[in-house]
C-alpha positions in Angstrom: 86.8 -135.2 108.2 84.8 -135.8 111.4 86.1 -134.7 114.9 84.7 -136.1 118.3 85.3 -134.3 121.8 84.5 -135.4 125.0 85.7 -133.8 128.2 86.5 -135.3 131.1 86.5 -133.3 134.6 89.5 -132.9 136.8 88.2 -131.4 140.3 90.2 -130.1 143.2 89.9 -130.8 147.0 87.2 -129.1 147.5 85.4 -131.1 144.6 85.1 -127.8 142.2 86.0 -128.5 138.9 88.6 -126.5 137.7 89.7 -128.4 134.6 88.7 -130.4 131.7 91.1 -133.4 130.1 90.0 -133.6 126.1 89.3 -136.3 124.9 89.2 -136.4 121.1 89.3 -138.6 118.4 89.5 -138.2 114.8 85.9 -140.2 113.9 85.0 -142.8 115.6 87.7 -144.9 115.9 88.5 -147.5 118.7 90.4 -145.2 121.3 92.6 -148.6 121.6 93.4 -148.4 118.2 97.5 -147.9 118.0 97.8 -147.4 113.7 96.8 -144.1 114.6 100.0 -142.5 114.9 100.2 -140.1 118.0 102.0 -137.0 116.3 99.6 -136.7 113.7 96.4 -137.3 115.6 97.4 -134.3 118.0 98.0 -132.0 114.8 94.6 -132.7 113.1 93.1 -132.2 116.9 94.6 -128.8 117.6 94.0 -127.2 113.8 90.1 -128.7 113.5 89.4 -128.0 117.4 90.4 -124.7 117.0 88.2 -124.0 113.9 85.4 -126.6 114.4 85.0 -126.0 118.0 86.9 -123.0 119.5 88.7 -124.2 122.7 87.0 -121.7 124.9 83.5 -123.1 124.0 84.5 -126.9 125.1 86.0 -125.3 128.3 83.9 -122.5 129.4 85.8 -120.8 132.0 88.4 -123.8 133.0 91.7 -124.9 131.9 92.1 -127.9 129.5 94.4 -131.0 129.8 95.9 -131.8 126.3 97.8 -134.8 125.3 101.0 -134.3 123.4 103.9 -136.1 122.1 107.7 -134.8 122.0 107.4 -134.6 118.8 104.6 -132.4 119.0 106.3 -130.5 121.5 110.0 -129.5 119.3 107.6 -128.9 116.4 105.9 -125.9 118.2 101.8 -127.6 118.2 101.9 -126.2 121.7 102.4 -122.4 120.5 99.3 -122.3 118.6 97.2 -122.3 122.3 96.8 -119.3 124.7 99.0 -120.7 127.9 96.6 -119.3 130.2 94.0 -122.0 129.0 96.4 -125.2 128.5 98.2 -127.8 130.8 100.5 -129.4 128.8 99.8 -132.9 129.1 103.6 -135.1 128.1 102.5 -138.5 127.3 104.0 -141.3 129.6 106.1 -142.6 126.6 107.5 -139.8 126.1 111.6 -139.7 126.1 113.1 -136.8 127.9 115.9 -135.7 124.9 117.6 -132.6 125.2 115.6 -131.5 122.1 112.3 -131.8 124.3 114.3 -130.4 127.4 115.0 -126.8 125.5 112.1 -126.4 124.0 110.3 -127.4 127.3 112.3 -124.4 129.4 111.2 -121.5 126.7 107.5 -123.1 126.8 107.8 -122.2 130.2 109.2 -118.8 130.1 105.9 -118.2 128.3 103.4 -119.7 131.0 103.0 -122.7 129.8 102.0 -125.6 132.5 103.1 -129.2 132.3 101.8 -131.9 133.4 103.0 -135.7 133.3 100.4 -138.5 132.3 100.6 -141.9 133.4 103.6 -141.3 136.3 105.8 -143.9 136.9 109.0 -143.0 138.5 112.3 -143.9 137.1 115.4 -141.9 137.2 115.4 -140.5 133.4 112.1 -138.9 134.0 114.3 -136.6 136.5 114.3 -133.9 134.2 111.1 -133.8 133.5 110.3 -134.0 136.8 112.0 -130.4 137.2 109.7 -129.2 134.5 106.7 -130.4 136.0 104.2 -128.5 137.4 101.3 -131.6 138.1 102.0 -135.4 137.9 99.1 -137.7 137.2 99.3 -141.1 138.9 97.2 -143.4 137.3 95.3 -145.4 140.6 95.1 -148.3 137.8 98.7 -148.6 137.8 99.7 -148.0 141.3 97.2 -149.4 143.0 98.2 -150.1 146.6 98.1 -147.5 149.3 101.0 -147.8 150.1 102.5 -147.2 146.9 100.5 -144.0 146.1 101.0 -142.6 149.6 105.0 -143.3 148.6 104.7 -140.9 145.3 103.5 -138.2 147.4 106.9 -138.8 149.4 109.4 -139.1 146.7 107.8 -136.2 144.4 109.1 -132.7 145.1 106.1 -130.8 147.3 105.4 -127.8 145.0 104.5 -130.3 142.4 100.6 -130.9 142.9 99.7 -134.7 142.5 96.4 -135.4 140.5 95.0 -138.7 141.3 93.5 -140.4 138.0 91.4 -142.9 137.4 89.5 -142.7 140.8 86.2 -144.8 140.1 84.8 -144.6 144.0 84.3 -142.2 146.9 87.2 -144.7 149.3 89.8 -143.7 146.5 89.1 -140.4 146.7 89.2 -140.2 150.2 92.5 -141.5 150.5 94.2 -139.8 148.1 93.3 -136.4 149.8 94.9 -138.2 152.9 98.0 -138.8 151.2 98.1 -135.1 150.4 96.7 -135.6 146.5 95.0 -132.3 145.1 93.7 -132.5 142.6 91.4 -135.8 141.2 89.8 -137.2 137.7 87.8 -139.8 137.6 83.7 -140.8 137.7 84.0 -141.2 141.4 81.2 -138.4 142.1 79.1 -140.2 139.7 78.6 -143.1 142.1 76.1 -143.4 144.6 76.7 -143.7 148.1 73.8 -144.5 150.5 72.6 -142.5 153.1 69.9 -143.3 156.0 66.7 -140.8 155.6 67.2 -139.6 159.2 70.8 -138.5 157.8 70.0 -136.5 154.8 71.0 -132.7 155.1 68.3 -131.5 152.3 65.1 -131.5 152.7 63.9 -132.5 149.6 60.1 -133.4 149.8 59.3 -130.2 147.7 61.6 -130.6 144.9 60.4 -134.6 144.5 56.9 -133.6 144.3 57.5 -130.7 141.7 59.8 -133.7 139.9 56.5 -135.9 140.3 54.8 -133.5 139.1 56.6 -132.9 135.9 56.1 -136.6 135.0 52.2 -136.3 134.4 51.3 -136.2 130.8 49.3 -133.0 131.5 50.9 -130.5 133.8 48.2 -129.5 137.1 48.9 -125.9 137.4 46.9 -125.8 140.6 48.7 -128.5 142.1 51.9 -126.8 141.4 50.7 -123.5 143.1 50.0 -125.5 146.1 53.5 -127.2 146.1 55.2 -124.4 145.4 53.2 -122.5 148.1 54.8 -124.9 151.2 58.3 -123.6 150.5 59.7 -119.7 151.1 62.8 -120.7 149.0 60.8 -122.3 145.5 59.1 -119.3 145.9 61.9 -116.8 145.8 63.8 -119.2 142.7 60.5 -118.9 141.1 60.2 -115.1 141.2 64.3 -115.2 140.3 64.2 -117.3 137.7 61.1 -115.4 135.7 63.1 -112.3 136.1 65.5 -114.2 134.1 63.7 -116.2 131.8 62.4 -115.1 128.2 59.0 -116.5 129.0 58.1 -112.6 130.6 58.9 -109.1 129.3 60.0 -106.5 131.5 56.6 -105.2 131.3 55.1 -108.0 133.0 54.5 -107.3 137.0 53.7 -110.3 139.3 50.7 -109.9 141.5 50.1 -113.2 142.5 51.8 -116.8 142.6 49.5 -118.7 139.8 50.0 -115.2 137.9 54.0 -115.8 137.9 53.2 -119.9 136.8 51.1 -119.0 134.2 53.8 -116.0 132.6 56.1 -119.1 132.5 53.7 -121.1 130.5 54.2 -125.0 130.7 57.3 -125.3 128.6 58.8 -122.6 131.1 57.6 -124.6 134.1 59.3 -128.0 132.9 62.4 -125.9 132.2 62.4 -124.4 136.1 61.1 -128.0 137.5 64.2 -129.9 135.8 66.5 -126.8 136.1 66.3 -125.5 139.3 64.8 -128.2 141.3 67.7 -130.6 140.2 70.3 -127.9 140.8 68.7 -127.2 144.4 68.6 -131.4 144.9 72.6 -131.3 144.4 73.4 -128.3 146.0 75.9 -131.0 148.5 77.3 -132.5 145.8 80.0 -131.2 143.1 79.1 -128.5 140.8 80.4 -131.1 137.9 77.4 -133.4 138.9 74.7 -131.6 138.4 76.9 -130.1 134.9 76.7 -134.1 133.8 73.1 -133.8 134.8 72.3 -131.1 132.0 74.4 -132.7 129.5 73.4 -136.0 129.3 69.4 -134.6 129.6 69.9 -132.3 126.8 71.9 -135.1 124.7 69.5 -137.6 125.1 66.7 -134.8 124.3 68.0 -133.9 121.2 69.5 -137.2 119.8 66.1 -138.5 120.3 64.5 -135.9 118.1 67.0 -136.7 115.2 66.2 -140.9 115.6 65.4 -142.0 112.0 62.4 -144.1 111.7 61.4 -144.0 115.9 59.2 -142.3 117.8 60.4 -141.0 121.3 59.1 -138.3 123.6 61.9 -135.6 123.7 60.7 -134.5 127.0 60.7 -137.7 128.5 64.1 -138.8 127.1 65.2 -134.9 128.6 63.5 -136.2 132.4 65.5 -139.3 131.9 69.1 -138.1 131.6 68.1 -135.5 134.4 67.2 -138.4 137.0 70.0 -140.8 135.7 72.1 -139.9 138.5 69.1 -139.3 141.4 70.8 -141.9 143.7 74.0 -140.2 143.6 71.9 -136.7 144.4 69.7 -138.0 147.0 71.7 -140.5 148.9 68.6 -143.4 148.1 68.2 -146.2 146.1 67.2 -145.8 142.4 64.4 -148.2 142.9 62.9 -146.3 145.9 63.5 -142.9 144.0 61.1 -144.3 141.1 58.7 -145.2 143.4 58.4 -142.1 144.9 58.1 -140.2 142.2 55.7 -142.4 140.6 57.5 -142.9 137.2 56.0 -144.0 134.2 57.4 -148.2 133.2 59.2 -146.8 130.7 61.2 -144.2 132.7 61.8 -147.2 135.1 62.6 -149.4 132.8 65.3 -146.9 131.1 67.1 -146.4 134.2 66.9 -149.3 136.6 67.2 -151.9 134.0 68.7 -150.0 131.0 66.3 -151.4 128.5 64.2 -149.7 125.7 65.3 -146.7 123.5 65.5 -144.4 126.6 67.5 -146.9 128.5 70.0 -147.0 125.0 69.7 -143.3 124.8 71.3 -143.1 128.3 74.0 -145.5 128.1 74.8 -143.2 124.6 74.9 -140.5 126.5 77.7 -141.6 129.4 79.5 -143.6 126.7 80.0 -140.3 125.2 81.1 -138.5 128.1 83.7 -141.4 129.3 85.0 -141.1 125.4 83.7 -145.0 125.1 83.8 -144.5 120.9 83.5 -148.1 120.1 80.6 -147.9 121.9 78.9 -144.5 120.2 80.6 -145.9 117.0 78.0 -149.7 117.4 74.9 -147.2 118.8 74.7 -145.3 115.4 75.3 -148.1 113.2 72.7 -149.7 114.5 70.2 -146.5 114.4 71.4 -145.8 111.3 72.3 -142.5 113.1 75.2 -139.8 110.9 78.0 -139.8 113.3 78.5 -136.3 112.2 75.4 -135.2 113.8 75.8 -136.8 117.2 79.1 -135.3 116.9 77.3 -132.1 116.6 74.9 -132.4 118.7 77.4 -133.3 121.7 79.3 -130.1 120.7 75.9 -128.1 120.5 75.0 -130.2 123.9 78.5 -128.4 126.0 78.0 -124.8 125.0 74.4 -125.1 125.9 75.1 -126.1 129.2 77.3 -123.8 130.1 75.1 -121.0 129.3 72.6 -122.8 131.7 74.7 -123.3 134.7 75.3 -119.6 134.3 72.2 -118.8 134.1 70.9 -120.7 137.0 74.0 -119.5 139.0 72.6 -116.2 138.9 69.0 -116.7 140.3 70.4 -119.6 142.7 
């Protein structure tokens, strides 16, 4: 059996990632396939995810929101999961029967927390409201500002409200003003264009390094001259060397040029991609950087494995890493591309979403959003084994967690 999993971040009011909702599919079926029984689907998800992936590998140190039907809860499926790790998300069509409520109360005593999904107020749901720790308000269902504000006014103050399907900055700020505490959606991946004068980050050195990275042959002397101009880059490079596998404990750095040579070409490429992009996105939610890591590595690994197609894996990685540059820098993508002097194939992928690189980028975004039907279409078109793609994505999730931890130790 093939099991596909994506995760959607849930952020707090300071835009820190506090949890993920798991988006599972048993094979790359259309996410709106109503022939799949919710109870059976959840059972398969639980049994296979625990064995195949390990929930801790998927979640890192974050909590996981997992959808449950009333039948799943009554049958004891929740108890297979550690209470400190999961939020039991009760689906919107769940009837609050006496048996369900009794089971939920027992689970609450054991430390489990509950969220109500796609909530629309009705008197019959009062017993579930009394059990809830979090209530999710779908902004595509609750559409007007008045309705959204009213939800905070009528629901108990101790219950956290989660604004779901928040897709732009305006909706996020509106929810924040109304007293919502958690936010789910890809609003943080949408660009907010700012003037060059109002940017709070000095990006000159980082952009110059990224531009050098685009050259087919790295000029180490040129890299040295760029790094010398920025004391923070020197510190980051030296710290990175200490924690990297490229240098041994016996290697002592005497000059900047020696430090660069210790990393070798692959090492310096990794450092530029990871550390510089992390620095550029410092004013943004950390999840933005995590998203870039996942896109970049997923594009790279997929490019390596596409049959009968030659795609440079390093170029694919760069496309993924630059895919949200307009969000990170607050400038139009076209301007950033011109400033970096990017190759035409990268320009076409990022701006026009053309060519195989553009298709790889779209594949990565479809996967992260759980657009399974689009993923299936891509696999069929490129004769790519679906089970391999799922395996690569799971590998990427674990890799990004380790990289994030490593980068944090040198920042």
